[in-house]
N, C-alpha and C positions, 0 to 999 in steps of 0.2 A: 304495513310494516312489511320488512325483507324477510319472509319466511321460506324463500328458496335459496339456495346456496349452489353456486355453479357446479363444486364436486358433486352433490346431489343429482343436478339436472345431465351430467355427464353420462350417466347410466340408468337405464331403466330399473326400479327395484325388482328383486327376484320375489316371485309370489307362490311358486309352487313347492310341492312336498319334495323331499329327497329320500329316497327308498333305493338300497342295493346299487349305489353309484348312479343312479339316473334321478333327474328333474322330472316330476310327475303330477298329474292331477289326481286328486282323491277320487275314490270310488265312486261317491255321488256327487262329486262336482260342487258342493255347496262351498261358499265364499265368505269371508269375514272381512269387514270394512276396517281399516286402518287410517287413524285420525289424527291429524296435526293438532297437538295440544294449545299450541298458540293461537290457531285460526279456527278451530273445530271443523276443519275442512277434511275431506276423505282424500287422502293421498294414495292410497293402493287398495286394491282387495285382493286378498291371499285365500289360497286354499284352506279349506275347514276341515281336517281329517275326521275319519269316523274310526270305530274300534276296528273295523275291516282293515284299514288303513295301518293301525297300531299293529294288527296282527302280522300283516304283511312284511312291515319294519322288523318286527322281533324276528321272524324267519329267517330274514335276510341277515340279521345282526347274529342268529344260531348258527347258521352255515358259514358265515366269516369267523366265527370264533376259533374253530379247530385250527384254521390255520394262524391266526393273528396270536394267539395265546403261544405259538411255539417261536415266534420271531424273538431274535435276541434285545436285548436291552438297548444295544447300539443302533440297531435298525429302527427301533421305535423312536429313538432320540432323533434320529435324523429326519423323520416326518414330523416330530415337533417343532423341530429347530425352523424347518421350511415353513411350517405354519406361522412360527414367530415371524419370519422375514416377510411372509405374504402380509401379515397385519402390519408391519412397518411401511411396507412398499404402499399400502392402500390406506394409510392412517387418515389423511386428509378426508377422503370420501367416508370412510367408517365413522369418523367423529362427526360430519355433517348428518349422516343417516341417526345418529344417536341424538343429535340435538332435533332434527327434525320429529322424530318418531317419539322421543321421550321427552323432549321440551326442555332439557338443561342446557345451560349455557355452554357454546361451543369450548370455551377454556376448560370446563368439566370434563366434557367429552373427551378431549385430547388427554387428559388424565387417565380416563377410562381405557383408551387405547393403549398407552404406554404400559398400564397394568395387565392387560390382556397378553401382549408381547411378553413382558417379563416372566408371566405365569406359565407360559409354554416353554421359555427358555429354562426356568428353573426345573421344570419336572423332565425336560430333556436330559438333565444333568443326572436326576434320581433314576432315570430310566438306566443309563450307562452303568450306574453303580449296580443294577439288580444282577449284572452278568458275573459280578463278584460276591455279591451277598443275598441272591435269590436263594442260595441254599446253605446253612452253616450247620456245621457238626457241633453236636452237644456233649459234653464230657459226662461220663456215667460212671457211677461206683461198680462197674462191672466189667470185666477184661473180656467177656465172651460176646458183647454186644456192641453195635455201633448204631448212634442215633443221629439222625438229621433233621433239621426243621427247614421245610421248605415254604416259600412265599409263592402262592400261585393265584393267578387272577380270578375274581369271582364269579366271572361269566357274562351274560349279556345285562348291562345295566341300563336303567332308565334315569334319564336326569330332567327334571322338571323346575324350570327356573322363572324368577319373577320379571316384573316389568320397570324395577327401580333402577337396576344397573345391567341392562343388556349387555351380553358379551362378557361383562366381568364375572358374573356368576356362573357363566357358563364356561369359561375358561378355567376357573377355580374347581369345577367338576371334571370337565373334559378332558383337561390336559394330563391330571393324575390317573384318570380311567383309562386313557390309551397308553399311558406310560406303564400300567401294571398289567396290561394285556388284555383288558375289557373291551368287548364290543358295546356299542351304544345306539340306544334311541334317545334321541333329545325332543322334548315338547318346550318351545318357546311360549313365553306370554303371549296370548292371543292381542294383547293390547301393543306391544312393541315386538313384532317379528321382523321387522325389516333388516335392522343391524345383524339380528342373528342369523337369517338367512344370507346376508352378504358373507358373514363369517365362514358360513356353510361352504360357500362357493371357494373361499380361500382354502378351507380344508380339503376340498375336493382336488383343487389345483395342486396340492401338495403330492397327489400320487398315491394318497392313502387306499389300500386296497377296498374292492367293493363290499359293502355290507358292514363295515366297520363303524361308520356313522351313518345314522339315519337319522333324518329330521321330519316329525311331524307337526305341523300348526295345527290349531283348532282349539277348542273349548277345554276347560279343565274337567267339566262336566261328564265329556265323553273320551277326549283323548287322555287326560289325565288320571281318571278312573280306570280307563282300559289297560293302561301301562301298568297301573298300581296291583291291579289284579290278575294279570296275564301270568300263567304257570311257568312261561319259560325264561321271566325276567327273575333275574337271581337277585338284584339288589336295586332299591329306589332311593337315590339321593334328591331331597327337595327343599328348596327354598320358597318362603311364602309366609302366608298368615298361620297364626298359631291355630285357628279353627280347621282351616283346610290341611294342616299338618297332622292334626289328630285324625281326621278322616283317612289320610293317606295311611297313616300306622294302623289303623284298624282293618282297612282294606287289605294291607300287605299282611298282616297276621294270619288269614285265611290259607296263605299258601305258604307261610313262615319263610317269607323272604327277608333279607337284611334291608335295613332301613337307616338313612342318616337324614336328619332333619336340621335346618336352619330358619329359625320362626322369629318370633316377635322380640321385642324388648321395651322397657320403660326405664330409661338409665339416666344416671345422674351425673351432673359435673358439680365438683365439690370445691368451693372458692373461701380459702381460709385468708384471716385479716392480713396476714404478712405476704400475701400474694402482689406480684407487680400487676397493677390494675389496667394499663394497657395490655399485657398478655393475657390475662383474664377476659377481658371484652374480646379479643381476638379469636379467643378458645372456645369462649361460650358462643359466638355467631357463627362461628365455623361448625360447632357441634349441633348447632340448631336449625342453621338455614341452609348448608351444603345440601345440593340437589333437592332444594326447597322443603328440606326438613324430610324427606321420604328415604329415610334409611332406618333400619332395624337397629342401628347404633346411635340414633340421635339421642343426645343429652338433654332432653326436653326438660326435665328437673333440674333447675338450677340453685343449689345449697350454696348461701353464701353467709360468712360468719357475720354477726349483726352489727359490728363496728364498722364495716365497710359497706353494708346491705344497701343503703341509701345512695352512697356514691355511685355503687356499681350499677343498679337498677337506673340512675339517672343517665351514666353512660351508654348504657344498652338503649335506652329510649332514644339517645341522641345518634346511636349508630344506626339504628332502624330507620330513621328519617333519610339516612344517606344510601341506604341499599336500593340499587337501581333494579326494578323489576320489568321486564319486558321480552321481548323477541330474543331468543337465545344466541341468533347470528349477529346481533348489534355488539359492537366492539365494547361498550360502556357496562353491558348489562350484566348483573351480578347473580340474578335469580331469575329463572323461567317460571313458566306455569306448571301446576301440578299435572300428572300424567294423563288422567284421565276425568271424564265426568263424575265418575261414582266417587272417585277420590275427592274431587272439588268438593263434591256436595258433603261428603261426609266431615271434612275439615271445617268447613262453614257451620255444620252443625255442632260441632265442637265450641267453637267459637261462642256461639250463641248460649250453649249448656253452660260455659264457662261464666258467661256473664249474669245468668239467671242464678248461677250458685254462689254470687256473692264475690267471685273473684275480681280483683281490680286491673281493669285494662290500662296499662302504662303506656303502649304504644302499638300503631298499627301503620305499616307502611303502604305507601300508594302503589296502585295497580294501574295499566294502562286502560284506556278507553276502549270499549269494542269487544268483539268476541276473544275467547280463550280461557283456559281453566284456572286463571290467576288467583292467587289469594296472598295478600300482601305479608310479610314478616311481623309477628305479632308477639307482645310479651304481656303477662299478666303477673301481677304481685298478690301476695296474700291470699294464694290460692287454697281454699279448705282441702284438706287432705281427703276428704269423703268425696270431692268433686271428680267427675269423670276425666277432666283434664288432668288432675293429678294421677290417676288410678290406671287410666287406660291408655295404650297405644295411639297417637293421634296421626302420625305418619304424614306430618305437614308441618309447614313453619310457624310453630307455634311453642314460646316457652313457657315456663311457670317458674316463678322465684319466690324462695322461701327462705327466711333467716333462720340461724341456729346459734347457739351459744356454746356449745361444747363439742369437742370432737367425736366424745361417744354419741351424742345427740345425732350428728352429721352422719355416722356409719350407720345408726340405726333407721335413720329416715332413707339412706340411699337403700339399704337392704329390705325395706319394706315393700316389695312387690313380690309379684308372682315369676317375675323374668329374671334374669342374670347375665345378660350379654355382655356390656361394657361399663366402664366407669372412667372419670377423669378426675384429675386431683391438680390442684393448682395452689401450689405453697412455695414460700422462700425456704421452707425448712426441710431439707433433704431426708432427715431422719423420720419425721413425721409424714412425708409423703409415702415412705416405704411402708411405714406402720399403717397406715390407713390402707394403702394398697392390699397388703397382708388379709386386711379384714373385709374387704368388700367381696360379696358373693357374686363375682363377675369373671366370666373367661378371659377378658382383654381389659386392662387398665393402662390409661396413660398418664404420665406424671410430667406437667408443665410441657405438654407436647400436643400437637394436633392430632387427627385422626388418622395417621398414618398406619398402613397395613403392608407388609412385606410378605411375599409368597415364601420366605423362608421360616416364618414363626408359625402361626395358627390362628385360626378364626373358628369360634364357637362359645357358648356360654353356659351356664348354670340352670338349673331348675328348668321353666318352661320354654326357654329360650333354644335348646339344641338338645339333639341328641348326636353324639360324636363330634367330630373335628374336621374342619377344611384347612387346607394350606400346609406348608411344611411338610415333614414325612409322614405328619396324622392324615393327611390329605391321601396320599398314596396308599397307605395302611388301610384305609377305607375302602377300597377295592380290591383288597386282597385277603385270600384265604390262608390259614394255618395249616400245613400237613405236617406230620410227623412221621418218618419213616424208619423203623427199627428192623436191624438185620444182624442175626446171630452168625458170629465169625466162626469159620470152619477152621478146625484145628488139624483137618488131615494133612 
């Protein structure tokens, strides 16, 4: 299989830590192997940072904070726009690294790169606005006093990002953190550090002052924990599993630092009988199989009104047989491998559990022979609501179809989960679409639309899916503190 791309081979991958403006080895010199999920071959060995390396990075960020916090919004915007230009200039290389390290098809990786550049551009605009809106006077019922509300940077922030969307989740955190005037220590996933380190190089080339961004690769158990407990870290922004997010929150509580969490999901797409079936099939497959289903927003529960349940299920089964799974660099491939061995084994266990629980296997797509963490797109019907397939986040290309009779039943089924990240509705009735959207316990709802995410809106959910919000002005506010200043007006 063609697992190497000329854009990747043009430059050797970066493998070092980035601390205080310099590429360096970790204190212990330990290394982590990075694997190509399409071949299971090691493609690089990166530095595995330690708690001591985290402390060095936090100290560098602390020193840099006093200068960076006093830069103007316009100055910060100039750096953010330079980063966006750098991403665009290196987009082919970044996309190839994304596909090589994560396994997603090259076309999906290119979507990621566009998202990264757009996010830095958007927060450049918000940074500029801070010069006018960073301090606002408040009307008081007293002629003897004047009050202003200031938005100030939170301080040194730790950003801990996952392996399913390298660079994208980083941009969603890093761009607003820099716009707000924070300094940063970033921990990429140990599974997919290569595109993150290349993005770091682009940030460094923008001329960002030393210490404003620091990157420590390594394991969550050591590097992630050290960041969450470090007394000089003012805020932790974490995206990953719910179990790890809970631990981050507990650790951060010991020093009473701020926390933002983007965690799991078990989301539904609700298809009504008046829906356009072709559109419905497109949206169901996109919501379940994009990025091989490795999305917290995956709409893995397919709720379909009974009059069309059989027809939709048959069309899904037929579509699955046409999904090409394989080498992410091949031009016809629509779905790549899962990103790592642990996830591959986990998804396969879920599929076997579903069969044992009595779910009816409707379709399972073909996968290439040989090595690689491939799982074919899979559809189950009549899944018992007690099954792990129905109740737990799978994080793989597995859909479960169940019928419903009434709108009320569909809403109850969609909301019957500990999570509340997203929901999707397919209907020909605009009023019904709005009505159901209003009642879904989810932070993001799409009506007759694919899972489009714009940096101008918001990202996050209800219940155990999130603490706080990313993107839009909410993403900037997540890295700001509010200060009130009250002055007595002299009458002399």
